N, C-alpha and C positions, 0 to 999 in steps of 0.2 A: 266324949269326942273319939270317934274311930282313930285309932293310932297303929300304925305298924313300925317295926323297926328291926335293926341287927345291930352289930356292934358300932357301926360308924353312922348309919342314916335312920333318922326318924321322920315320919309323915304323918301327919293328921289331917282330917277332912271335916267339914260340916257335915251333920248327918240329915241334914234336912234339904239343903242344896247341893251338896256333892263339891263344892268350893273348897280348894286347899286353904287350909288355914295355918299350915307349918311345915318346914321343910329343914330339918335341923342337923347340922354336922355335929355328932356327939364327941367327936375326938376334940374339936376345938370349942365346943359349946357356942358355935355360931347358929344364929338364926338366919337362913337365907332369905326367906319371904319376909323380907323388911318392909314391904310396901303391900301389905295385904289387900289393900282397897283396890289394887290394880286387877284383881280377878274377877271383881265387879260381881261377886256373890253368885258365880256361875261354877258349874264343873268345868273340867279342862279339856272340853271337847267343843268344836265347832264343826257345823254339818252345812254344807251348801247344796241346795236342791234347784232344780228347773220346775216352776210351776206349770199349771195347764196352759199358761200363755207365753211361755218360754222364757220366763223372767227369772234371773236368779234371786233367791232368798236364802238368808243366812239363818240357822236355828242353832240354839244350844239346848241341852238336856232340861227339861223342866224339874219338878220337884222329885226327891228321891222317894222310891216305892219301897226299896228295901237295902239293907246294908248287910253283908256278913263279915265278920270281922276275927281274926285271929292276930296274935302277936307279929306274924310274919307275912299275912296276907290280908288284903282288902277286897271286896267285891262289891260294887255299887250299881243298882238297877234305877233306870228312869223308864217309866212307862210311855212318856210323851216328850215330845221337845217342844220348845216355844221360840218364836221369831226373836232376834236380838234387836230389832227396831220395828217401829210401826205398829206396837199395841201387843197384846198379851195373848196372841193367837196360837193355840196349841193343835200339834199335828201328831197322827199316829206313828211316830217312829219310835221304837224302844231303843234304848241305848243301855248296854251293859260294860262298863269299863273296871279293870281290876289293876291293882299294885302288888307284886309280890317282892319281898325283901330276899335277895339271894342268902346263900349260907352265911352264918356268922362272920367267917374269917373275911368275907368279901365286902366290898363297899358299894354294891351295885343293887338298883331296884329294877324290876322288869314290869313294863306296862302294856297293857292289852286292851283293845276296845272292839266291840262286837254291835252291830246296827241290824235291826228287823224294819224293813219298810212295809209297814201295814196299811200305807194311804192307798189310795185307787188313783191319784193324780200328781204324785210327786216323785221325781227321779233324783236321787242323790247322785251327786257328780263330784263331790270333795268331801274328804274328811279330814279335819286337822285335829292332831292329837299328839303327844299331850301338850296343851298349852299352858306352858310355865310362865307366869307373869308375875312381876313383883319382886324379882330377886335382885338382891344387893349381895356381893361377897366381900368380906372383909370390912375394915371400919371406914374406908375411904373411897368411893366410887373411882376417884381418878387415878387409882392405882390397880383398877381391874383391867384385864387384856381379853378379848374376844379372838379367838381363832376361828376363821370361817372358810369353808371350802370353794371361796370364788376360784374358778380355774384351778391353778396349783397352790392356792392358799393367800389368805390375808392373816395379818396380826395387827389387830385395831386395838391401840392404847385408848383409854378413857373411851370406851364406845358410846357412853351416854352422850357425851359432847360430839366426838366424831361423827356419829350417825346423823346427828340434827344439824351438822354444819353445813355451810352452802357447798362445800366440795362435794360432800356425799348425796346432798338432795338435788344437784345438777349433774351427777354422772349421766353419760349416755346411755350406758348399760348397766343395770344393777345398781340404780339409785335407791336412795330412801324415799318412801311415800308416806306423808301424813294422811291418816285415814281418817273417816269420818267421826269415829268415836275418841280422835285425839291422840291415837297412838302412832308413834313413828315405825313403820315397818320396812324391813330391806329382805326381799324374798326371792330366791333364785332356784329355777328348776334343775333336778338332777335327773338326766345324766348329761351334762353339756357344760352348761353355764356354771353349775355347781358340780364338782367332779366327785365328791364323796357324800355319804349321807351322816356326818358326824359334825358336831360344833364343841367347843371347849371355852368356858369362861373361867379364869382364875387370876388369883392376885398373889402378890408378893408383899402384901401389906405386912408390916411389923417383922419383916426378914423371914417369913414362913409361906412358902408356896403351897397353895392348896387350890382346888377348883371344883367345879361341876361339869360333868361330860353328858352330853346327850346323844343319842344316836338311834337311827333307825335300822335295826338288824332285819332288814326285807328281803329274802332270798328271791321274790319274784320280780325285783327291780324295775317296779312300775315307776311311772313320772312321779316324782317326789319334790314338793316346795320345801326347801331347806329355809328357815325363815327365823331372823333375828329382830327383836322389836325393844323400844324403850319409850318411857314416858317424857324424856328429853330432860334437860337441867333442872328444869322447876320440879319434877318428880322423878328422880334418878334411879330408876329401876331398869332392870333388863328382863326381856322374855325370850324363850326359845321354844319353838314348836316346829313340827312337820305336817306338811300337807300332802295327802295322797289323793291322786286323782283316779278315782273308781267309780264304776257304776253300781248303783243299787236300785233296782227297779222295784216298781211296786209289786208287793208279794215276795220279793227276795231278801236275802241277808247277806252280810259281809263281816267277816272277821279279820282283823289285823294280825299281822305277824308282830313279833315282839318289839318294844322300843326299850332302850337302855338308858337309865338315868342313874349315874353313879357320882359320889363324891371321892375326892383323891387327893392325896398328897402330891407335891410337886406341880409341875407346869402340863403345858399342853402335850407334852410326849407322853403322858400316861394315857390320855384319850387316843393319840396315834395308835399306840400298841394295842390298845383294847379294840378299837375298831378292826384294827389288822387281825387280831386273834380270832375275830368273828367272821370276817369276809373270806378268809383263806381256806374256809370250808366249801366256798362257793365259787371261787375264782381260781386259775392256775396262773403262776409265775412264768413268764416267759424266760427262754434260754436264749442270750442273744449269742450269734454264731460268730465266730472269732473274725471272719471279714468285716463284720461292724463293730464288733466290742472295742476295739482299739482306735475307731475314728474319733478324731478331735474338733473336726469342723466341717461345714459344708458351705458351698457357695450358692446361694439363691440369685436368680437373674430374672427380675421383673420388669426388664427394659428392651422387651422385644417391639411391643406393639402396646402403648399405654396412653388413655386419651385419645385414641383414634389416629396416633402418630407413630409411624414406623421408626424404631431408633436402632434395630439391629435385626438381621434376618437370619434365616435357618443356616445358610452356607457360613455363618460367623460362628456357629457353635464350638467346631474345633478351635479356633482362636480363643473363645471364652474359656474353654476348658483349659487352653495352655496358661491363661492368665492365673487361673485358679491353682494350677500345678505348680506354678513358679513361686506360690505362696506357701506351699507344702499341702494344698487342699485337693484331694481327688474324687470330691463328690460334687457333682454340678447339678442344681436343682433348676428346672426349667417351668416358668410361669409366663403368662402374657403369650403364650404361643396360639392359643386358640382363635376361631373367628372373631373378629374385631377386637380381640386384644384382651388385657385384664378388666374385669369385673363389667364385662359386656357380653350380651348374647348368650349367657350361660341357660341352659346346659348344651349349647352347640359347639361340643368338643371335636372340632373338625380343623385341620390346618388353615391358617388364613392365607389367602392366596396373595396378599402383598408381601408376606414373610418369605415365600418361595413355596416350592412343591412339598408334597408328601415324602417324595423320594429325598429330597435334600434334608427334610427333618430327620428322616431315619438314618440317613448317611452321618449326619452329624453326631447322631446316638450311638452309631456303630464305631465311629471313630474313637469315641471316648472310651467304649468297651475293649477296643483293641489294644488300649493303652493302660488296660487294669483299671480304669476309672469306674464310676457309679454314676448312673444318669437317672434322675427322679423327675417325674411329671406331676404336675398341679392340676386337680380337677376341683370344681367347687360343687359339693353333692346336697346342697341345701337350697339352692336359689334357681328360679326360673326368670329370666327377663320378660318384664310386661311388653317390651317392643317387639319380642321375637315373632317371627311369623307362625310359630307353632304354638304360642300362648293359648290361644283360643281352643284349638282342637286337641292339645295334650297338656299345657300346663294348668289350665284350670281344673282338670280331672285330678291331676297328680298332687293339687296343692292341698294343704292343711286347711280345714274349716274350722272355725270356733263355733261356740253352742248355739249363734245365730245363723250360721250357715256362712258366715263372712269369711273370705281369705285373709291370711295373715299378710301383710305387705312391708317390706323394708326398703330403705334407699341407702345407696353407697355410691358417693360421689353425683354424678347427675342423672344416674339411672336408678328405677325402681323396679323391685322384685317381689315375686310371689315366694312364701315359704314353702318347700316342698315337704311332703309328708313320707318318712321313710316305710310307714306301714302301707302304702300304695305298691303292690307288688310290680304293677307295670313300670313306675318310676324306679323302683328298687333294681329290676333287671336292666333296665337301661344304664344305670350307673355302674352295674357290674359289668355288662358287656363293654361299657366304654374304656373302663381300666383294664380290662382283659385285653381289648384290641390295642390300647397303647402299649401294652407288653409285648404282645405278639408281633404287631406290625412296625413299631418303631424300637423296640428293644429296651424299652423303659425297665430298669431293674427295681425301682422304687415308684410308688405311687402314694402320693400326699393326697389327703380327703381334706378340703378346707371347711372350715366352720363345724365340722362335725363334733367336736368337743368344746367348741368355742362359743357359740351363739345361743339364744334361746331355745330351748326344747319346750314345745306347746302341746296341749291335747289337741286331739282331732276328732271331730263328730261326723266326719263323712262316713256314712255306713257303706259306702261302695267300695271302701278300702278293705285290705284284707287284715287289719288289726282286730282279731276276735279271739274270744277265750270262750271254750265249750260251745261254740257255734253262735255265740252272742257278741254285738259289737262292744269293744272296750276302747273309750276314748285315752287311757292312758298307757299305749303301748308303743310310744314314740321310742323308748330306749331299746325294745325289742327289735324294731325295725333296722336301726342302725347296727345292733348286734349281728342280725341276719347279714346285712351289707356286707360288714366288715369280714365276716367268716366266708362269705361267698367269694369276694375278692381275692382274700387270702388262699383260699383253696385253689381258685381259678389260675392265679399269677404263678403260684408254686408249682402247679403242674408244667406251666410254659417254662419256668426258669427256677429252679431250685434255689436260687441264690437271691431270688426277690424278696422284697420286704414293703412294709408299709408304715405311714407316718400319718398324723392327723394335727390339726391345729387345736393347741391346748389338750385336754386330757379329761379322762373319766375311767375311774377304776375298772369297771367292767369293760370298757374299751382298750385300755391300754394292755391288757394280757395278750392281746394279739398282735401287737404293734413293735415294730423296731423303735420307735422315739416319738415322743410329744413334742410340739413346738409351744413352749409355756410362756404366756405373757397376760398381763393384766391391763395395763394402761399406766401412764406416767404418774397419774395423781393417785393412785390405790396404794393401799398399805400392803403391797406386796410381800409375799412371805413363802415362797416356793418349797422351802424347808418343809411346810406342813406335808405337802405330797412326797416329797423325797423321803422324808423319815418314815411315814407310812409304808412306802412302797419303794424301798433302794433299789428293786429290781427294773423300775420302769425308768428308762433312760429320758432325760430333758435336753431339749434344745433351747438354748436361750439367744435372743438377738442381741448382738454386740456391734451393730452398726452405728455409725454416728448419726444421731437423730436429726430430724429437720426441724433444727432450731436456729434461729438466726442469730442470736447472741452468741458470739464465738465462745464467751466464757462458760455460759451454761452448757453449751452444745459439748464442751470439752468435759464438763463436770459430770454429765450425763453418760458420756461414753466412758469414762474411767470406772463410774460407778458400775455400769453395766458388765465391764469386762472384770472387775473386782468379784461381783456377785457370780458370775458364770463360772469363774475359775473355781472359787472357793466350793461351790456346790457340783463341781464336777461335771459340770454339763457340756454337750457339744456346742461350739459356737457357730453361729448363725452369721455369716459376714458377707454382705452383698458388695462385692468388690466391683461393680459396674459402675453405678450412679451414687453411691453414698459416701465415698470417701471422696470429697471435692477439693477443689484448689484450695489450699490453706490448710487442708487436713494431712499434710505430711507427717507431722509429728505424731499424729493419732495413727497413723497407718504404719509407721515404724515399731510402735507401741505394740499394734496388734500382732505385727510379725514376730516379736520377740516372745509376747505372751502366748502365742500360738506353739511356738517352739518348746517352752516350758510344759504347755498342756500336753503336747505329744510326749515328753520325756515322762510325765506321770502318767501318760494313758496307760501302761500295764498293770501298773497299781491300781488305778481306778477300775479297771476292767475286772479284777480279781476282787476288789474290795466291797465292803457294805458299808453305806453311809450311815454314820451314827450321830450326825449332829454335832454337839459338844460333849457327848456322853464321855466321862472318864477324864475330861481335859479342863484345866482351870487358867485363868490369866494371873499370874503371881503378881504383877505389878499393874494390874488393871490394864485395859485396852483403849484407853483414851490417848488424846494427843492434846498438849498445850499450844500447839502451832495452830494458825489460822490455817483453814484448809485452802485457801485460794491460790498459793504459790503452786499448789499440784497440779491445777490445769491452766495456769496461766504461764507464758514463757519468762521465766526468770523473775526479774523484779519489774515487770512491766505494770505501770500504773493502772488501778482500776477505773474502767470505764463504764462497767455493768451497773444497770439499776435493778438486777434481779435480787429477790428476796430470798436470799439462801436460806435462812431459817424455814421457809414454808416449803422447802423441797425436800425429798427424802434421800438425803445424800450421807446417811451414817456409813455407807461402805467406803466414802472417801473421806472420811474424818476419824475413822476408829479401825483399830486392826480387827480383822475378823478372821475366821479359822473353822475349818470343819474336821472331824476325826471319822477316819474310815478302818473297819476292823479287816485286817488282812487274813490270809490263810496261816494257820500254825501260830496263831496269836500275835501276830504282826499288827502294826499300827502305821497309817499313812496320815499325814496332817498336812491340809492344803491352807496357805496363809498368804493374807494380803495385809500389807504395812503401807498403805497409800501416801503417809507422811514420811515414810523413812525415819519412823522414830528408832532410837537406839535405846538400849538397855532394858528391853523388855523380854519378858520369859512366859513360857507355857510349860505346866505341868501336865505330864500325861501320866494317866494311872491305868492299871491293868483293870479289864471290865470284868474279870472274874478272879476270885481271891487265889486261885490257883494257877492263873496264866502266866505270871512272871515270877521266878524264884528271887527272893532277896539275893543281893551281891552278884546274880548272874550277869554276864556280859550279853550285850546286844549290838549288831551293826546298825549305825545311824548313817543314812545316805540322806544328803542334803543337797538340793539344786535350787539355784536362783535365776530370776529374770537376768537375762543377759549372759547367760552361760557358766556363771561361777558354780562350782561344786565341791562339795569335800566328802569323804567317807572316813568313819573313826568309828571305834569302839565306845560304848558307853556302858555304865554300870547301873544296874538296877538298885535303888534304894530300900532303906528298911519299910518304907511305907508302899512297897511294889510299884513305884513310878520312877518317871526319868524326869529332869527338868531340861527343857531345850530353849536355847537363845533364839528369839525371833530375829531373823536377818534384816539388815537395813533395807535389803531388797524390796520393791513394791510387791511383787509376788513371789512365792518360794514354795517347796514343799519339803518334808522331811518323811522319810519311811524308816520306822524302828523295824529290825528283823532279829527274831532269834537266831542264835548262831546256826542252828541246823537249817537255815534258810540259804547259807552262803553254799 
């Protein structure tokens, strides 16, 4: 049985079929391929073609024609491929794939695949590789955790059961689908709905953390499906795969960029750093200018015209800014300003006559800038309203087309939209010109591109669009179109105003390099884990929503608010707070809390701006971080009796039931700790250790600056102990921060 190995990983295949038969962690003696039947006797490649009638057909490599094997490299050749359903029909698509074990000191294997389309009538449109099925890590599957790059990240505990639950099967966007072969699959396209091209499945079974990383290290950045699979509770295995949307026409060949499959010690952080070490060769990290780096909040206003109702007019913009300024916010974000208002008549981005004149809109923005404020505008760069007068003449031509030639359609509220193709040069020019006009005519300092990093990316088969490679049409260049759009907007508006900046909804690594910030969110019921994106890219600023949510139950509404505030503070995010219509009557206590939290966030801003987010690296809870108290008094007024019927256990409220904290690396070996103690538990401590053995000298003194919610603070000297660390008492305050500064910082 052909096998390759290095010091950590051993991989074996069946020499007749190419199916994986073993994936072993040599350090722990673990067999990860515990459910070998899940591979279905096939090589780890799936190929989707369009046949002569335009129908999709999936193939897998047929019998192996040759294998070349050494201790550190396997290469497998298949002369033909066979349909995965509907008989044993073989086609002349040759497939060669290889695995190479990285140097012995590493734990990585590198995978590649090459196709030759020798048919006359099949067009390859998708290649899925490597398809790793049947994985179980550790002794108990319920102890495994999947870290998945949906938006800014998810951490899914017991993914076998979670992915097959009603909650995941009924998600509006990003749902699990049970496929015809019985596999439960959850697949999201990069770059947009998925923000990065890596996943990590790990376990802390028996007290030892270890995991498997998979990543697509593809500098072409084509449209890529990030796919997780499971057999479900009755067959508790996991699967990980990537799908490339690439064309391989008859007579043509295609070779992939490398994929990384690695076994590692520790949790998901190993994967984050491994992916980062690769992608830093292909993207640049932004340098945030000082006029933005210290910002702690922005105030969005979606309440100009919404649902066809005029709520506020352009002439009220100065008053809106005054309200924000009174709360310590100097950045006003204007949405619902366009013709017919929010989520209507896109992309007709012209002022709405009922809201006032273009002059009034420009004057409102000018008044903000005269007071050293920042004014940003919302435009959606993905949708075209089907009811627009221009849809038939423009929208249809600019829209994405699937392989049948049909237009992708989506609905938001009562309106339906066509999804636009960023590879349409005409549409991209319109979007860039619109953003530039808003900067020049209205003085918009910030441009926010809605849905760009948030909604589904799709392949486009419209050959009249400009997504081509080497003169040939390429349906997988969605990401390239948006990269061009972002760069063109950035270059144009920075010529108009050197202090201009850009933001997008949600995130994507290749997009964030050009932005000031990303509005990150997933949705209430997801296993949100924004730390995944933040730890991989500390340089990318996140904005998190901290408005009271539109929840009728006051207890649940309060719980969500405090949870969102806690998470945003500990993550060092910029607060997104709608002061216009989200703090309602009865929310006075929440608004007061927001005000005090924002004051504390502004005090921490100089440290956050200079710091590097390190999650909990070098930091331990000495007394654990749990609370024995019921969480409910936190969001109720005193001893008010319970009236809610909410199932608290089903909601993700750990941030309001547990102490949480993050560690930031400061210049000259300093450390910043952002803390949330929602239940105001006393007697808890955090031990902060040096990140490097030579950072802090034993018995040396450091300055400890502590600030708490409500204004309390203290400065004192603290001595580094014999284990190169220091113990900090967690304040009783619900939010606080501590800065540890070597004496040279004074």
